[in-house]
C-alpha positions as CSV (number, residue, x, y, z in Angstrom):
1,X,109.7,116.1,53.3
2,X,107.0,114.1,54.9
3,X,108.6,110.5,56.6
4,X,105.6,109.1,54.2
5,X,107.6,109.7,51.3
6,X,111.2,108.4,52.8
7,X,109.7,105.0,52.8
8,X,107.8,105.1,49.4
9,X,110.5,104.3,46.8
10,X,111.0,102.1,44.1
11,X,112.5,99.0,46.0
12,X,109.2,98.7,47.5
13,X,107.5,95.7,47.3
14,X,104.2,96.3,44.3
15,X,105.8,99.5,43.9
16,X,106.9,101.1,39.7
17,X,109.4,103.9,39.2
18,X,108.9,107.2,38.7
19,X,109.8,107.0,35.4
20,X,107.8,103.6,34.4
21,X,105.3,104.2,32.3
22,X,101.7,102.8,33.5
23,X,99.5,99.9,32.0
24,X,98.7,100.7,28.1
25,X,95.1,101.8,27.5
26,X,92.7,99.4,25.8
27,X,92.3,99.8,22.4
28,X,88.8,101.8,21.0
29,X,86.2,99.3,21.2
30,X,87.7,96.9,23.6
31,X,85.3,97.5,26.5
32,X,82.2,97.0,23.9
33,X,83.8,94.0,22.8
34,X,84.3,92.1,26.0
35,X,81.2,92.7,27.2
36,X,79.1,91.9,24.3
37,X,81.3,88.7,23.8
38,X,80.3,88.0,27.7
39,X,76.4,88.3,26.2
40,X,77.1,86.2,23.7
41,X,79.5,84.0,24.7
42,X,77.4,80.4,24.8
43,X,73.6,79.3,23.8
44,X,72.6,80.1,27.7
45,X,74.2,83.5,27.7
46,X,72.1,84.2,24.6
47,X,69.0,83.1,25.9
48,X,69.3,84.6,28.7
49,X,70.0,88.0,27.0
50,X,67.6,88.0,24.8
51,X,65.0,87.0,27.7
52,X,66.1,90.0,29.3
53,X,65.5,92.2,26.1
54,X,61.9,91.2,25.8
55,X,61.4,91.5,29.5
56,X,62.8,95.3,29.1
57,X,61.0,95.8,26.2
58,X,57.8,94.9,28.0
59,X,58.6,96.5,31.2
60,X,60.3,100.2,30.4
61,X,57.4,101.6,28.0
62,X,55.1,100.2,30.3
63,X,56.9,102.0,33.2
64,X,57.7,105.3,31.1
65,X,53.9,105.7,30.4
66,X,52.5,104.9,33.8
67,X,55.4,107.2,35.1
68,X,55.4,110.0,32.7
69,X,52.9,110.2,29.7
70,X,49.7,109.3,32.0
71,X,51.1,110.6,34.8
72,X,49.0,114.0,36.9
73,X,51.5,116.3,38.4
74,X,49.3,119.0,39.2
75,X,46.2,118.0,41.2
76,X,43.6,119.4,43.8
77,X,42.6,115.9,44.9
78,X,43.1,111.9,44.7
79,X,40.6,111.8,42.4
80,X,41.8,113.8,39.0
81,X,45.0,111.6,39.8
82,X,42.7,108.0,39.6
83,X,40.7,109.3,36.0
84,X,44.3,110.1,34.4
85,X,45.1,106.0,35.1
86,X,49.3,107.2,35.5
87,X,51.7,108.1,38.2
88,X,50.0,110.6,41.0
89,X,53.3,113.1,41.6
90,X,51.0,115.8,42.7
91,X,50.8,113.5,45.6
92,X,54.7,114.0,46.4
93,X,54.2,117.9,45.6
94,X,51.2,117.9,48.5
95,X,52.8,115.4,51.0
96,X,56.9,116.3,50.0
97,X,57.0,118.1,53.5
98,X,55.7,115.7,55.9
99,X,57.6,112.9,53.8
100,X,60.9,115.1,53.9
101,X,60.9,117.2,57.3
102,X,58.1,114.9,59.6
103,X,56.5,115.7,62.3
104,X,58.9,119.1,62.7
105,X,57.0,121.9,63.0
106,X,55.6,123.5,59.5
107,X,56.4,127.1,60.1
108,X,59.7,126.2,61.2
109,X,60.7,123.8,58.5
110,X,63.1,126.5,57.3
111,X,65.5,125.4,60.6
112,X,66.1,121.5,59.2
113,X,66.4,122.6,55.5
114,X,69.2,124.6,56.7
115,X,70.6,121.6,58.6
116,X,70.8,119.3,56.3
117,X,72.6,121.6,53.8
118,X,75.0,122.4,56.3
119,X,75.7,119.0,56.7
120,X,76.0,118.6,53.3
121,X,77.7,120.7,52.8
122,X,80.5,120.1,55.1
123,X,80.9,116.5,53.7
124,X,81.3,118.0,50.1
125,X,84.0,120.1,51.7
126,X,85.8,117.1,53.0
127,X,85.7,115.2,49.6
128,X,87.5,118.1,48.0
129,X,91.5,118.2,48.1
130,X,91.6,121.8,48.3
131,X,89.8,121.1,51.2
132,X,92.3,119.2,53.3
133,X,94.1,121.3,55.7
134,X,93.7,122.0,59.3
135,X,90.7,124.6,58.6
136,X,88.4,122.0,57.8
137,X,88.3,120.9,61.0
138,X,87.2,123.9,62.2
139,X,84.5,123.1,58.8
140,X,83.0,120.7,60.8
141,X,82.3,122.2,64.2
142,X,81.0,125.1,62.8
143,X,78.6,123.2,61.0
144,X,77.7,120.3,63.5
145,X,77.4,123.3,65.9
146,X,75.0,125.0,63.9
147,X,73.4,122.2,63.0
148,X,72.7,121.6,66.8
149,X,71.2,124.5,67.7
150,X,69.1,124.7,63.9
151,X,67.6,121.3,65.0
152,X,67.1,121.5,68.9
153,X,66.5,125.9,68.8
154,X,66.1,127.7,72.1
155,X,68.7,130.5,71.9
156,X,69.1,133.0,69.1
157,X,65.2,133.9,69.6
158,X,63.8,130.2,67.6
159,X,61.3,127.8,69.0
160,X,62.4,125.1,70.9
161,X,61.9,122.0,69.0
162,X,61.9,118.4,71.2
163,X,63.7,115.9,68.7
164,X,60.7,113.5,69.3
165,X,59.9,116.0,66.6
166,X,62.6,115.5,64.1
167,X,62.0,113.1,61.3
168,X,62.2,113.0,57.7
169,X,66.0,113.6,55.2
170,X,67.5,115.6,58.3
171,X,66.8,112.8,61.1
172,X,68.5,110.3,58.1
173,X,71.6,112.9,57.4
174,X,72.1,113.0,61.4
175,X,72.7,109.3,62.3
176,X,74.5,108.9,59.1
177,X,77.1,111.9,59.8
178,X,77.3,110.6,63.0
179,X,77.4,107.3,63.1
180,X,79.7,107.1,60.3
181,X,81.8,109.8,61.3
182,X,81.6,108.8,64.9
183,X,83.0,104.8,64.0
184,X,85.5,105.6,61.6
185,X,88.0,106.6,64.7
186,X,86.6,103.9,67.2
187,X,87.3,101.4,63.9
188,X,91.1,102.6,63.8
189,X,91.5,101.7,67.1
190,X,89.5,98.5,67.4
191,X,91.9,97.4,64.3
192,X,95.1,98.6,66.2
193,X,93.9,96.8,69.3
194,X,93.5,93.6,67.6
195,X,97.3,94.2,66.0
196,X,98.5,94.4,69.1
197,X,100.7,92.5,70.8
198,X,99.2,93.1,74.2
199,X,97.2,89.7,74.9
200,X,94.3,91.7,77.2
201,X,93.3,94.8,74.9
202,X,93.8,91.9,72.0
203,X,91.5,90.0,73.6
204,X,89.1,92.7,74.3
205,X,89.0,93.7,71.4
206,X,88.8,90.7,69.5
207,X,85.7,89.7,71.7
208,X,84.0,92.9,70.7
209,X,84.7,93.0,67.4
210,X,83.4,89.4,66.7
211,X,80.3,90.1,69.2
212,X,78.9,92.8,67.7
213,X,79.6,91.3,64.0
214,X,77.5,88.2,64.9
215,X,74.9,90.3,65.4
216,X,72.0,92.5,62.7
217,X,71.7,96.1,63.6
218,X,68.1,95.5,64.2
219,X,68.7,93.3,67.3
220,X,71.3,96.4,68.5
221,X,68.6,98.6,67.9
222,X,65.7,97.3,69.7
223,X,68.3,95.9,72.6
224,X,69.1,99.8,72.6
225,X,65.8,100.5,72.8
226,X,64.0,97.7,75.2
227,X,66.6,96.2,77.1
228,X,69.2,99.0,77.9
229,X,66.3,101.1,79.9
230,X,65.8,98.0,82.4
231,X,69.5,97.8,83.5
232,X,69.7,101.6,84.2
233,X,69.2,103.1,87.5
234,X,65.7,103.9,88.4
235,X,64.8,108.0,87.5
236,X,67.7,107.6,84.9
237,X,66.6,107.9,81.3
238,X,68.5,107.6,77.9
239,X,67.3,109.6,74.9
240,X,65.7,107.5,72.6
241,X,67.8,108.8,69.5
242,X,71.3,109.3,71.6
243,X,70.7,105.5,72.1
244,X,69.8,104.6,68.8
245,X,73.2,106.7,67.8
246,X,75.2,104.9,69.4
247,X,73.7,101.3,68.4
248,X,74.3,102.6,64.8
249,X,78.1,103.4,66.0
250,X,79.1,100.4,68.0
251,X,77.5,98.5,64.9
252,X,79.5,100.4,61.8
253,X,82.8,100.3,64.4
254,X,83.1,96.9,64.4
255,X,82.9,96.4,60.9
256,X,84.9,99.3,59.7
257,X,87.7,97.2,62.2
258,X,87.7,94.5,60.2
259,X,88.7,96.9,56.9
260,X,90.8,98.8,58.3
261,X,93.1,95.2,59.8
262,X,92.8,93.5,56.0
263,X,94.3,97.3,54.6
264,X,96.9,96.6,57.4
265,X,97.8,93.4,57.1
266,X,98.2,94.2,52.9
267,X,101.4,96.7,53.9
268,X,104.3,94.9,53.4
269,X,106.7,94.0,56.2
270,X,109.2,96.5,54.8
271,X,107.7,99.7,55.0
272,X,107.4,99.2,59.1
273,X,110.9,98.2,58.7
274,X,111.7,101.2,57.4
275,X,109.8,103.5,59.6
276,X,111.4,101.5,62.2
277,X,115.0,102.7,61.0
278,X,114.1,106.3,60.6
279,X,113.4,106.4,64.3
280,X,110.0,107.2,64.5
281,X,107.4,105.6,67.7
282,X,104.3,103.2,67.2
283,X,102.2,106.1,66.9
284,X,103.7,108.2,63.9
285,X,104.6,105.4,62.3
286,X,101.0,104.4,62.4
287,X,99.9,108.2,61.3
288,X,102.5,109.0,58.9
289,X,103.1,105.9,57.0
290,X,101.0,102.9,57.8
291,X,97.5,104.0,58.1
292,X,97.7,106.5,54.7
293,X,98.7,103.2,52.5
294,X,96.4,101.1,55.0
295,X,93.2,103.5,53.7
296,X,94.3,103.3,50.2
297,X,94.3,100.2,49.8
298,X,90.4,100.0,51.0
299,X,88.5,102.5,49.6
300,X,86.2,101.0,47.5
301,X,84.6,98.7,50.7
302,X,85.1,101.7,53.1
303,X,82.9,103.6,50.7
304,X,80.2,100.5,50.5
305,X,80.2,100.2,54.2
306,X,79.0,103.9,54.2
307,X,76.8,103.3,52.0
308,X,75.9,100.1,54.3
309,X,75.4,102.6,57.4
310,X,73.1,105.4,55.3
311,X,70.8,102.4,54.2
312,X,70.7,101.0,57.8
313,X,69.3,104.4,59.4
314,X,66.0,103.3,57.9
315,X,66.4,100.8,61.0
316,X,65.7,103.2,63.1
317,X,61.9,102.9,62.3
318,X,61.5,99.7,64.5
319,X,61.8,101.8,68.1
320,X,59.5,104.6,67.0
321,X,61.8,107.1,65.3
322,X,60.1,109.0,62.5
323,X,63.1,108.4,59.9
324,X,62.4,109.0,56.0
325,X,60.6,105.8,55.6
326,X,58.3,106.4,58.7
327,X,57.6,109.9,57.1
328,X,56.6,108.4,53.7
329,X,54.6,106.1,55.8
330,X,52.4,108.6,57.4
331,X,51.8,110.5,54.6
332,X,49.8,107.8,53.3
333,X,47.8,107.7,56.6
334,X,46.0,110.9,54.8
335,X,42.3,109.6,54.1
336,X,42.0,112.5,51.0
337,X,44.8,110.9,49.6
338,X,44.9,107.2,49.8
339,X,46.1,104.1,47.9
340,X,49.6,106.1,46.7
341,X,52.2,104.1,48.4
342,X,54.2,103.5,45.1
343,X,54.9,107.0,44.5
344,X,55.7,107.7,48.3
345,X,58.3,105.2,48.6
346,X,59.6,105.4,45.0
347,X,60.2,109.0,46.4
348,X,62.6,108.5,49.1
349,X,64.5,105.3,46.6
350,X,65.2,108.1,44.6
351,X,66.7,110.1,47.3
352,X,68.7,107.1,49.0
353,X,69.9,106.9,45.4
354,X,71.2,110.3,44.9
355,X,73.1,110.0,47.6
356,X,74.7,106.4,47.7
357,X,75.2,106.6,43.9
358,X,77.4,109.5,45.0
359,X,79.3,108.3,47.2
360,X,80.0,105.2,44.9
361,X,81.5,107.4,42.1
362,X,83.4,110.0,44.4
363,X,85.1,106.1,45.6
364,X,85.8,105.5,42.0
365,X,86.9,109.0,41.2
366,X,89.3,109.3,44.6
367,X,90.7,105.4,43.5
368,X,91.5,106.5,40.2
369,X,93.5,109.9,41.1
370,X,95.3,108.0,44.1
371,X,96.1,105.7,41.6
372,X,97.2,108.3,39.2
373,X,99.1,109.6,42.0
374,X,101.2,106.5,42.6
375,X,101.7,106.1,38.5
376,X,103.9,109.1,38.7
């Protein structure tokens, strides 16, 4: 029997007994009635609701006509798109490889495509409960190793590609994956350090967290790109991509530390006392009892933080890294296809939306699953 199950009894604060029924299900139509009541609950809400409805009636048909009815999906030149008068999705068909893969050699772009698929596959496997076992770590080791081999090359007959040529979606996924993956354990350690009884460790963690949280990520990226090289010994340099990755990790870890600390504060004192009573050491208590419960309470803000980190990877453009947004900007420089910035940015906005929406939906399903498990 796991140690956590010894503490999770019916007498713990906020727990229901195993025989207690969950909250009654709302009657059919209750949610629709509640939403409708909010939209028309006062004269001001009625006016605002009607105004928004009128704006939607004006805007949505025009967008549908521009984006679908009069849109051009296949064209050999920009002039054909302009004659149609709608969206030029043929521009995306023409430039999608530049947007998705940046400056990566054209004939080798199957490699970043496969690397992206491996990273996404590893993330999906991590989200499925059937893969929550010791083999998951091996999956990540294989995925990350294969990603490095595919992106850099130089072995197994693959052409070597410098990371200055990386760009587009694979680079965004690499920055986000490593950023979230390495910031999480660092954030947990910082949260535990801030709650430590050792004054020196607590002070260091407090100073780090408050200092990083008081500085925007764009400033950290700028300092890592411009100021850090000034303090390095002569002849020594750190790769620009690595500097940006470290800045993202340090930034995300400070915010994750505060989220984890909030989850730790929500754990009743009885859980700590119960862990002490069965003779567990500090790290055993944290690993088996305290942290699992704390992390369950912060699933929603934790996923929100992951979404924020994923979106903030676009800030690396200020230090000259060719991310997804910079790739879209580069696609607009072609004189043969000028003036289609709306289509380009809508395309990358759709990519960001798909990833962020998937993370949000997974957060909701995980919260529901854990809530159901607690009620059993």
